[in-house]
Each structure stands twice: as C-alpha cells, then as structure tokens.
C-alpha positions as CSV (number, residue, x, y, z in Angstrom):
1,X,-18.0,-37.0,25.4
2,X,-20.7,-39.1,27.2
3,X,-19.7,-42.7,28.5
4,X,-16.1,-42.0,29.6
5,X,-14.0,-39.7,32.0
6,X,-12.9,-36.4,30.2
7,X,-9.0,-36.2,29.9
8,X,-7.3,-34.1,32.3
9,X,-5.7,-31.3,30.6
10,X,-3.0,-31.0,33.0
11,X,-1.6,-34.6,32.4
12,X,-0.9,-36.8,29.5
13,X,-2.1,-40.0,31.1
14,X,-5.6,-40.2,29.2
15,X,-5.3,-38.8,25.9
16,X,-6.0,-39.6,22.2
17,X,-4.3,-42.0,20.6
18,X,-4.2,-44.3,17.5
19,X,-4.4,-48.0,18.1
20,X,-4.8,-51.5,16.7
21,X,-7.8,-52.9,18.6
22,X,-8.6,-56.7,18.9
23,X,-12.3,-57.2,19.3
24,X,-14.8,-59.6,17.7
25,X,-17.1,-57.1,16.6
26,X,-16.9,-53.3,16.0
27,X,-19.8,-52.7,18.0
28,X,-18.2,-51.9,21.5
29,X,-17.1,-48.8,22.5
30,X,-14.6,-49.5,25.4
31,X,-11.7,-51.9,25.5
32,X,-9.4,-53.8,28.1
33,X,-5.8,-52.5,27.8
34,X,-5.0,-55.9,26.8
35,X,-6.8,-55.8,23.5
36,X,-5.5,-52.4,22.6
37,X,-2.0,-51.9,20.8
38,X,-1.1,-48.2,20.7
39,X,1.0,-46.8,17.9
40,X,2.1,-43.4,16.6
41,X,0.3,-42.6,13.6
42,X,-3.1,-43.3,12.0
43,X,-0.9,-45.2,9.1
44,X,0.9,-47.5,11.3
45,X,-2.8,-48.4,12.7
46,X,-4.0,-49.1,9.1
47,X,-1.0,-50.9,8.2
48,X,-1.1,-53.2,11.5
49,X,-4.9,-53.9,11.1
50,X,-6.0,-57.3,10.0
51,X,-10.1,-57.3,10.0
52,X,-10.2,-61.0,8.8
53,X,-8.6,-61.6,12.2
54,X,-10.4,-59.1,14.2
55,X,-7.7,-56.3,14.6
56,X,-9.1,-53.1,13.4
57,X,-7.4,-49.5,13.0
58,X,-9.0,-46.9,15.6
59,X,-8.5,-43.7,17.5
60,X,-9.0,-44.2,21.0
61,X,-8.8,-42.1,24.5
62,X,-7.0,-43.6,27.5
63,X,-6.1,-45.3,29.6
64,X,-8.7,-44.8,32.2
65,X,-9.2,-46.7,35.1
66,X,-12.8,-48.0,35.5
67,X,-14.6,-48.4,38.7
68,X,-14.0,-51.9,38.7
69,X,-10.3,-51.1,38.8
70,X,-9.6,-52.2,34.9
71,X,-7.8,-50.2,32.6
72,X,-9.6,-49.2,29.6
73,X,-9.3,-47.4,26.4
74,X,-12.7,-45.8,24.9
75,X,-13.4,-45.4,21.0
76,X,-13.3,-42.0,19.5
77,X,-13.9,-43.5,16.2
78,X,-12.9,-46.5,13.7
79,X,-10.5,-45.5,10.9
80,X,-11.7,-46.8,7.9
C-alpha cells in the first residue's frame, strides 16, 4: 500500500471503512477528515452518494495523521 502509513494490527484506529466522500473530482487519493462521512456498510455509502453534488461512495483507510498534523483518509477504491 504505497502512499500512506499501513494500519497498526494491534489497534483499530486506522482501518478500512466505507464512506461518503465530498470531493470535486475523483482524481484525489487522500481526503481531509472533514470531507469524509464514515458509514457502516457499502449499501449505506451507495445510498448516501450524490455524484451530481460531488458526494461519492468509497472504501477508505484511516484516519491517519499526516506529517503536517492533519487527519486524513486514504482512498482504497471508489464504489461504482
């Protein structure tokens, strides 16, 4: 997994999650915590997505603290 800190297997802090991500384009690979709404299931992510208003369903990893002190989620894959 290149480009982000791998998850710590002894904790559940930075883990894979389903989410609705607010982003102008799907070309980004990491997102500020304020742009990510974590949901429980893939179905909830799909139901909450609204591509016309830049809300996309995704599987993300995080949160993780960047070297600048920001909390980020990293894209695993877009759903759909």
